[in-house]
SEBA-785943 format. One record per atom (N, C-alpha, C): z, y, x; residue in one letter. Coordinates in steps of 0.05 Angstrom, whole numbers, plus 5000, padded with zeros to 4 digits. Layout:
ZYXA ...
! end
This chain:
873564144081M 870264194071M 870864334043M 869864474034S 870164634010S 869164503986S 870264513961P 869564333941P 865964353934P 865264613931P 862364613931P 861164463948P 861964473981L 860064323990L 860963983993L 862763943976V 863363613970V 861163563950V 861563733929G 859163683908G 856163653917G 855263853938L 852563843947L 852263503961L 854363423981A 854363273991A 854162983975A 855863033953G 855462753933G 852462783920G 851063013911I 848663043902I 847162883921I 847062913949V 845062793968V 846262483969V 848462433972A 849162083969A 848362003948A 848162103921L 847061963897L 844561943902L 842562113913F 839762043915F 838961843936F 840561813959V 840861643974V 840861363969V 843061323950L 843561043936L 841560983918L 840461183903L 837961133881L 835460933899L 835161163922F 833061113934F 833260863948F 835660733954L 835860443960L 835560243939L 835060363915R 834560223891R 837060033884R 839460193886L 841860113876L 841460203840L 842960033822P 843160113791P 844060403791P 842760503773V 843260843772V 846460863759V 847660613741W 849860683727W 851960683757W 851260443777V 853060423804V 853060673816V 850760753819A 850861023838A 852161233828A 852161263802L 852761553789L 856661423781L 857161183779G 859661153781G 861461163808G 860061093824V 860961013849V 861161353865V 859261573866I 858961773877I 861061943857I 861661903829G 863262073818G 866361983826G 866361713823F 869461613830F 870261753858F 868161663879I 869561713904I 869962063913I 867862233892G 868262493893G 870562563877G 871862473854N 874162523843N 876562463860N 876562233877L 878662193894L 878662363918L 876662443927A 877062693955A 877962903942A 877462963921I 878563273913I 881063203900I 881763043883S 884463073864S 885762803868S 884962623887G 887262423892G 886662173880G 888561953891W 887961743874W 888861723842W 890961823836S 891861793808S 890561983790S 889062173794S 887062353781S 884362153778S 883462033799A 880861943798A 880861643782A 882861483779F 883461303764F 884461343737F 885661583733A 886161683702A 883161763695A 881661863709T 878961933699T 877261743691T 877661563711L 875661263708L 876361143682L 879161123673G 879960953653G 879161133625G 880261373631Q 879261563602Q 876361583594Q 875461643617T 871561643610T 870861333596T 871661103606N 870960903600N 871960833571N 874160963562F 874960863533F 873861073516F 873561363524D 872661553503D 869561503502D 868061403518T 865661323520T 864461093497T 866260833498A 866360633488A 867360683461A 868860813456S 869860903428S 868361173414S 865961243425L 864961463416L 863661413390L 864061543364Y 862461463344Y 859461473339Y 858361653359T 855461793363T 853661543370T 855461443392L 853761223406L 853260993389L 854560913371S 854460663348S 851460603339S 850060833344V 847360833330V 845260673353V 846660623373I 844560533394I 844660153388I 846760043389P 846059773382P 844259773357P 845059903335L 844359813311L 841259893313L 840460093321F 837060163317F 836159973339F 837259893364I 836159683377I 835459403363I 837759313348L 837859123329L 835459083310L 835159353300T 833159393276T 830259343288T 829859503317G 827259383326G 826959103329G 829058993341G 828758713343G 827858543323G 829158623306V 828858453284V 826358513272V 825258713269A 823158813258A 820158683276A 820658663304A 818758533320A 818858183315A 821058123314S 821857793307S 820257733287S 820257873264T 819957793238T 816557873231T 815657973248G 812458073249G 811558223233G 814058423228L 813258683219L 811458863230L 811858863254S 810559083271S 807458993272S 807958683275A 804958633273A 803558683249A 804558643223D 803758753195D 802359023198D 803959243213L 803159503213L 800959533233L 800659373256F 798059393271F 795959373253F 795959153241K 793858973227K 792359123205K 794559293192A 793759463167A 792159673185A 793259783202A 792060083213A 789260003227A 789259783239S 786459663250S 784259623231S 785459573205V 782859513184V 782559823173V 784459953173M 783860233157M 782160333182M 782060353207L 780760513226L 777960313233L 777560103218S 775059933229S 772460073218S 770960043239G 768460183239G 768160463258G 770260523267V 771060723284V 771660663311V 769360763327R 769360723357R 772460813369R 773160573382G 775660653387G 778560653369G 777260523347G 779160513322G 782760343334G 781560113346L 784259933352L 785660113370L 784360273392S 786460443404S 787660663394S 786160803373V 788160963357V 790360843338V 789460583325A 791060443310A 794160333328A 793160263357T 795560213371T 797460443372T 796760713381I 798460953380I 799560993348I 798361023332G 799361013307G 802060813301G 801260633306A 803260283299A 805660343316A 805460453342S 807260463363S 808360713356S 807660893344A 809561173336A 810861063309A 810060893288C 811660813273C 813660623279C 813260463296F 815860243308F 817460393326F 816260563343G 819160753353G 820260943337G 819060963317A 820961133291A 823060973278A 823260713287V 824860473271V 826960403297V 825660353319C 827860293341C 829060493361C 826860643364G 828160883381G 828160853408G 826460653415S 825960623445S 823460603458S 822360733478S 820060693487S 819960383500S 821060333511I 820460043520I 820559823506I 822659823485A 822659653465A 819659713452A 818259933444T 815959963431T 813459923449T 813359903473A 811259783489A 811759503490A 813959373496A 814359103499A 813958973471A 813859093445T 812958983423T 810558983413T 808959243419M 806259233410M 804059123439M 805359063458T 803158983478T 802358733477T 803758493470P 802858283461P 801258253435P 801358463414I 800158453389I 797358643395I 797258813403S 795158983404S 793058933429S 794158923453L 793058803475L 790458553472L 792358333458R 790558113452R 787958243434R 788358343414E 786358413394E 784558583404E 785158733421M 783458923436M 781658803450M 783158593471R 781558483489R 779658263474R 780058163449R 778458033434R 775958183422R 776658443413A 774158623408A 772858693429A 773058653454G 771358723479G 772759043492G 774559103485Y 775659293497Y 776159263524Y 776159483541A 776759543572A 779359493575A 780659393594D 783059403598D 784559613601D 783059833611S 784160093617S 784260243595S 782460213575L 782760363551L 785360243535L 785659983535A 787559883518A 790059893533A 790359823555T 793559893565T 794460193567T 791960343567G 792960663570G 794260743533G 792860633512A 793460663488A 796460563481A 796860313499I 799460213493I 801160383506I 800760443535A 802860613545A 803060893536A 801261013519A 801161283510A 802861243486A 802661053471G 804160973441G 807160943448G 807860783471G 810360703477G 812160983485G 810461173499S 812361353506S 812861603485S 811661533458L 812461713437L 815561583425L 816361363430G 819461273422G 821761433432G 821361603447I 823361763460I 823562033445I 821162083433L 821662333418L 821862323384L 820562073372F 820762083346F 823761973337F 824862093318P 827361963309P 827861743300P 829161523303P 831661613320P 832161543347P 831461733364S 831061693392S 834161633401S 833761383418I 836061303435I 836161463457I 835061643471I 834661763490I 836062083483I 835562133454L 836762433442L 839462393434L 839962103428V 842762023420V 844162083444V 843661973468I 845361923495I 845462223506I 843062383504Y 843062693510Y 845962833497Y 845462763471G 846662863447G 849762873452G 850562633463A 853562503466A 854562653492A 852362653519I 852962733542I 853963033542I 852263193533A 851063443523A 853163603504A 853963413484Q 855463473465Q 854663653444Q 851563593436Q 849863733421Q 849863573395Q 848463713369S 848463543346S 845963373344S 846863133341V 844162893339V 842462953319V 843563023296P 841063023273P 839563333280P 840663533293K 839063723299K 837063683321K 838063453345L 836163413359L 833663203352L 834563023326F 832562923310F 830763123307F 831863283289A 829363433275A 827663613295A 828963643318A 827563803345A 825563723352A 825263403350G 824263223363G 821763103345G 821763163317L 819763053300L 816763223308L 816963533305I 814463643310I 812863583335I 814163553361P 813163483384P 812163223385P 813463023374G 812662783369G 809662703357G 810162853331V 807362853319V 805162983325V 805463213346A 803363303360A 802463153378A 804163083395L 803662823419L 801662673408L 802362503386M 801062323374M 798362363364M 798062623357L 795162693350L 793762703375L 795262833388L 793562873414L 793062663430L 794662493428Y 793562173443Y 791862033427Y 791662043399M 789361963384M 786662103392M 786662423392A 784062563398A 783362443427A 784762443445V 783762363472V 783062073474V 783961893453A 782661563455A 779961593443A 780061773421L 777161743409L 774861893424L 776162113437V 774062233452V 772862103483V 774561933491V 774261743518V 772861563505V 773161453480A 771461153471A 768761273462A 768061493453N 765761573450N 763561623469N 765761813493R 763961853513R 762861673530R 764561433532K 764161203544K 764360933529K 761960923517S 761560683499S 762760363508S 762160393534V 762760103543V 765860033545V 767560203541L 770460223543L 771360043513L 769560123491A 770060063467A 768360033447A 767459803446P 764759683430P 765859803402P 763259853387S 763359883358S 764059613341S 765559663316A 765559383299A 764759463274A 763659273255P 763359323232P 765459533215P 764959693192P 767059713183P 768359573163P 770259533156A 771559373129A 770559433104A 770959273081T 769959393059T 772359553044T 771859713020L 774159783006L 776359602995L 775359382988R 777759152981R 779259043007R 778459043032Q 780058963050Q 781159213059Q 780359413059R 782259683063R 785159623047R 784359633019V 786359592995V 787859413005V 787059173011G 788758883008G 791058943043G 789559103062A 791259123089A 793859273081A 793459433061L 796759613055L 798559483047L 798059193034R 800359043023R 801758883047R 800458883074G 802658753091G 804558943103G 804059173112P 806559363118P 808359463103P 807859443075W 809859573051W 812759523062W 813459313072Q 816259323078Q 817259503101Q 815459453126F 816259603147F 815659963138F 814559983125L 814060303115L 816460363099L 817960143082T 820060263067T 822460283081T 822860093101L 824860133118L 824460363136L 822060443137F 821760673155F 822960943139F 821661003117V 821961163100V 825461203087V 826760953083V 829260953076V 830561093094V 830760973124T 832161003152T 831761343158T 829761393166I 828561603177I 828461863154I 827761793125G 827962043108G 830962023093G 832461863099G 834961883089G 837162143109G 835962063137I 837062233152I 835962553146I 833762573147Y 832962893139Y 832862903111Y 833762823093A 834662893064A 837762943065A 839062833083G 841362943085G 843562703063G 842262493060I 843862283042I 846062143058I 845262043087F 846561963100F 846162023134F 848361993149S 848062053177S 847161883195S 846161933219P 844161743234P 845861493237P 848261453238T 849561163243T 849761053217T 849661103192E 849461013174E 846760943167E 845061123175A 841761003175A 841060793190A 842560803217A 841860543230A 843260303222A 845460343203S 846760073194S 844859993172S 844160183152I 841860103134I 839459993143I 838060093165G 835760023177G 836259703191G 839059673198A 839059363213A 839359123189A 841159213172L 841559023145L 838959003131L 837559183126G 834559243113G 832959023124G 832859083153A 830658923165A 831458643168A 834458533173I 834958243167I 834558183135I 835258293113L 834658243087L 831358143085L 830558333096L 827058313091L 826458063105L 826958013133G 826657753142G 827457553128G 829557533122L 830757323105L 829757233080L 829057453062A 827457463039A 825057353040A 823057423064G 820757343066G 819957073085G 822656943093R 823256653107R 821356733137R 821556973142R 820357013170R 822757003190R 824857033187L 827357043201L 829256753199L 829956643228R 831256443226R 833856443237R 835756323237F 838356383241F 838256383276F 836956203290R 836856223318R 835556523324R 833456583314E 831956843323E 833757053322E 835957073298L 837357253291L 839557263314L 840857083324V 842157073349V 841657163366V 839457083379K 837657153394K 837157473399K 836257593373T 835557843380T 838258003377T 840657923367V 843558023371V 844258053399V 843457823407E 844357843437E 843358023454E 840458103452T 839158233465T 839958563456T 840258563436A 840858803426A 844258873446A 845958723445V 848458713454V 847858803491V 846458603493V 845858653525V 844958923536V 842959043520T 841859263528T 842859553517T 844659453501S 846659783490S 848959743514S 849259493525C 851659523547C 850359643574C 847859583581M 846759723602M 846560013599M 845660123569L 845960373565L 849260573564L 850160363558Y 853460473555Y 854360533584Y 853760333604V 854360353629V 853560593645V 850760663636I 849760903652I 850761133637I 851961123607I 853361323597I 856061453617I 857161233623I 859461203632I 859261303667I 857861213671G 857061343702G 856861563701G 854661703685A 853961993683A 856262243666A 857862083659N 860162243652N 862062253675N 862462033690I 864862043712I 863562253736I 860162243738F 859562383755F 859262633747F 858762733723A 859363043710A 862263123714A 864062993706Y 866763063715Y 866763143753Y 866263013764F 866363093794F 864363333798F 862563353780M 861363613790M 863063843777M 863863803756V 866364053749V 868164083766V 869863933780Q 872063913795Q 870264083821Q 868264043828T 867164113853T 866664443844T 866564463821Q 865764813811Q 863064923825Q 861364683833L 857964693838L 856464863821L 857064763792P 855164873774P 856065203774P 858465233776A 859365493766A 858065683790A 858465583823V 857665743842V 854565783845V 853065623837L 849765573836L 849465823806L 850565813792A 850265993771A 850566263776A 852966333791E 853766573805E 851366693823E 850766483845Q 848866593859Q 846266623847Q 845166513824A 842966533809A 843066823799A 845666863779R 846067153776R 845567383787R 847167313817A 847067523835A 843967563845A 842867373848G 839167413856G 837967573839G 838867483815G 836967643786G 838667973791G 840967963790D 841468283793D 840068423817D 840168343842A 838968383870A 835868493861A 834668253852A 832368313842A 831468573819A 833168593807G 833668803784G 833269033795G 834469123819D 835069333830D 832369483847D 831269273848T 828169413863T 827069593850T 827169633820G 826269803802G 823169683799G 822269483794V 819869363789V 819669413760V 816869553748Y 816269603727Y 813669383719Y 814269273696S 812568993688S 812669063656S 810269083643D 809569083610D 811469273597D 812069503613G 813669703599G 815969623597G 816869523611V 820769523609V 821369533644V 823669713644F 824769723665F 827069603670F 828369513693S 829869333702S 831869463720S 834169653712R 836069813727R 834369933753R 833170033750G 830970193775G 829770383759G 828270533777H 826570773764H 823270693768H 821970803750R 818970753744R 817670863767R 815970683779H 814670793806H 811770943793H 812871183783D 810871403774D 810771673789D 808271753796P 808671993807P 809672173793P 809272243760D 810272393749D 813272373737D 814372173749H 816872063743H 819372253746H 821072343738R 823272523747R 826172313753R 827372303775A 829672123772A 831972223754A 832871993741G 834971993720G 833372113690G 831172063692V 830172143658V 828871913647V 829471803627P 827971563622P 825471653607P 823371493619A 820571573607A 820071403584A 820771463556A 820671393534A 817971303527A 816171403540D 813671403529D 811771173541D 812971043559H 812070843576H 813270573573H 815870583572G 817570333574G 820670393567G 822170183570L 824870173564L 826670133585L 829070283582W 831270243599W 833069953591W 833969833615L 835569573602L 837869643618L 
! end
């Protein structure tokens, strides 16, 4: 069997293992190791396995993962995220659907600190769902707002998914963070607009509430100042070029711990539990990255990506030779025009490529 066919068989086997509900890292690692074994032999397969583990574990870029997870865990356990939601709900009081909009906004801000969609949804669910149910919101709108807000965690810096992608694809993490900011803000605003439209078109989903007074709105801003300070320092420092994402993650984790201790919101037992959770979650992500790297090396060994790219290039050249004329552009052919003379470019209608 040729190497490209071995690669195709490996992809099929990978999907079979995933459909059998094996863990992703197990499926990737097992198929990658067996594939390398079939192509390069025992010594090369074991060498690749050991080198990949060491390179991934010692990669400096990935050190932001446990630090940002720790930052989000401390912010959740100390109640900083709850203060953020309460402030947003007071500021939007009197607006039909305001609690759902507050949930989306608070989720976006929390996701910009922890960088994880799962952590964002898990943190905001017990906080916002209880308040929306108490206000008479329908579960469909409440859970939809939480799910939509949680999905923003993968776009807003410091997105852990972008860090993992940058490590695997060898791309600049700060540039990926910069690229995710505008789409994240746009998606957040669209989610908020949809929540307001749904709440106003179907008033039974979100009962109206009396607006808060000016004094209550100003007083609500005192609660989340610690969280907002943490957000501005970590994310603003990255975009200002003051420190790298790894340094920002370290400052964010230390700042969250110090704010929790200074406000007497964080106990030593809770800190230890948060650290354990961050370690376990980080290890799960690390083994997925290791498995993906092993499988990627197997794909390179089979030369399957190069074969597919060559086939796509050949198919594009064959399509270009048909001489199809579209939008004033010729592609390796002649314009289908009754007045066209062979070999003479028609500069008045199109371009020759």
